[in-house]
N, C-alpha and C positions, 0 to 999 in steps of 0.2 A: 503626168503620163496620161495619154487619153485615147478613146477609140472614137472614129467618126460614128455617128450614130448609125444604127441598124436601118437600112433603108428596104422597107419592103416595096418589092418590085411591082411595077405597073401590068406584070404578065408579059413583058416583053422577053425575047430570046436573050440568054447571056453570053459570055464571052468563055464558057467552058466547054463549048462545043456539042452539047447535048439539045440545046434548042427548047428544053423544056423551061417553063415560066418559074421564075424564083419565087419562093415563099420567104425567104431571108435573103441579104446579101449585104455584107459590111466590111470594111476595110479598117484593119487595126493598124495604127501607128504610134511609136512612141512620140510623147510631148517633148518639145524642146523649148523651154519657156524664155530662154534668151536670143532674141532676134538677132539680125545682123547689126543693126545699129547699135544695141546693147553690149554686142560683142568688141565692135570697134571702141566704144566708151571704155568698156572694162579694160581692154589691152591698152588704149592710150593711158589711164591712169595708173596701170601697173607700170608701164614703160617710164612715166614722167617720174613716179616715185623711185622705180629701181636705179634709173640712171641719176636722179638727185642725189641718193644716198650713196651710189657708187662714186660719183665724182666727190662727194664729202670725204670718203674713204681713202680715195686717191690722192687726195690734197693731203690727207692725214699720213701719207706714206704708207698705208695698207693696200697696195695696188693689187693683189691677188683677189681681194673682196670684191673689186670691180668686175672681174670675170665670173663671179659666181652669181651677182645681180643679173648679168646677161643669161647665163645658164637658167636663172629662174624665170625670165621671159620666154626663153625658147621652150621650156618644158612646159610652161602654163599654155602657150599656143599650141604646142602639141597636143595637150590634153583636151582643149576645146576642139582640136580639128577630128580628133578620134571620137569625141562625144556626137559632133555633128554627123559624123560618118555612119556610127552606129543608130543616129536618128532615121536614116534612108530605110532601115528595115520595115517591111510592109508584110501584113499576112490579111487573105482575103478569104471569108468564109461565104460560101454559096450554098443554100439549103433549095433543093427541089424535091418534088414527090418522089423521084427517082433515086437521087443521092445526094450526098454532101461533098462538096470538094473544098479543101482546105488549100490554099497555095500560100507558101512562105517566100518572099522575095528577099534575100539577103542583101546588105549594102553593098556588096560588089555585084550585084545583079543576076546572081545564081538563083533560080527557081526551083522549088522544091513542092512536089504536088501529092496530097493524099486523098483518096476516094473511099467512101463509107456508104453503106446501105442505110438510109435513115431509120429503118425498123428496127434494126439490131445496135445503132449507135445509143450510147449511154454518155451523158455529160455529167460530170462530177466537178463540186468546187469544196476543197478543204473548208472543214467547220471548226473554228470560226474563221470568218473572213477575216484575214490579217493581211499584212504587207508580202509576207512570203507565201501566202495560199496560191495554189495552183488550180486552173482549170485543166482537166482532163478529159479527152474524148476518148471512151474505149468501146472498141468492137472486134470481136472474134479473137480475143487475146492480144489485139495490139492497141496501144495506146499512143495518144499524142498530147502534148502539152501546149496549150496555146495562149497567147496574151500575157508572157510573163512580164511584160513591162507596163501593164495597166494597173491603176490603182485600186484598193480593195473594192470601193464603190462600184467602179466600172466593170469589175470582174463578176460582180453580183448581177448588176443589170445584163450583161453579156450572156452569163448562164441562163438568166429567166427568159431573154429573148430567144435564146437556141432552143431552150426546152418548149416554148411555145410554137417556134417553127417545126421543130420534130414532131410534136402532137399533131399540127396541121398537115405536115407530110404524110404522117401515118393515117389520118382521116381521109386524105384524098385518095391514098393507095388502098384504103379498106373499099373506099367507093368505086373503084375500077372494077371493070367486069371481071368474072373468075377466070375467063380464059386468059386474059391479059395478066392476072396475078400469077397463074401457072406459068406462062411464058418467061416473065420476071425472075420467078423463083429457079427455073431451069437456067436461065442467063447467068444468074448469080452462084449457082453450083458449078457451071464451066468456068467463070472467072476464079473461082477458089481452087480450081484443079490446075 
């Protein structure tokens, strides 16, 4: 399972509609190591073995066994199809000086979006980093788990990159003129109510 490398933006406006330059922009996706050619080879091998054994049992008079070999082929095919379908899951994370936008695009195309203020957002990773560890984004009592399909090393790398990006976002925010910070704080209070 892998994540595409975090791509620091060149400062161009992003697709989140804010027009703010991205500090961090990444797309996370589950890894499917068996490509189309591998899938065809595996299925062909299983079909050849199952049909061969099924014919052997059929000739021995155990004709019901032949049907079970066919059922095995169908179930294996279904399992692969479901795995490839779940591999279409995507998560995008975009950090700007103004906000953090997390979008999750489900395999069926349904998109869910979360927005956080980078100043208040905390990134946590279960310690020690193991297969079942989670990356949790927390802000104002809300929590969101991201990248559950990533490998432990990828989770640790993502957390480090996110923390660096949030630090940069906070430095940029701190460098903004005082009037602009007050306006942003007022907008944040309005959004909360």
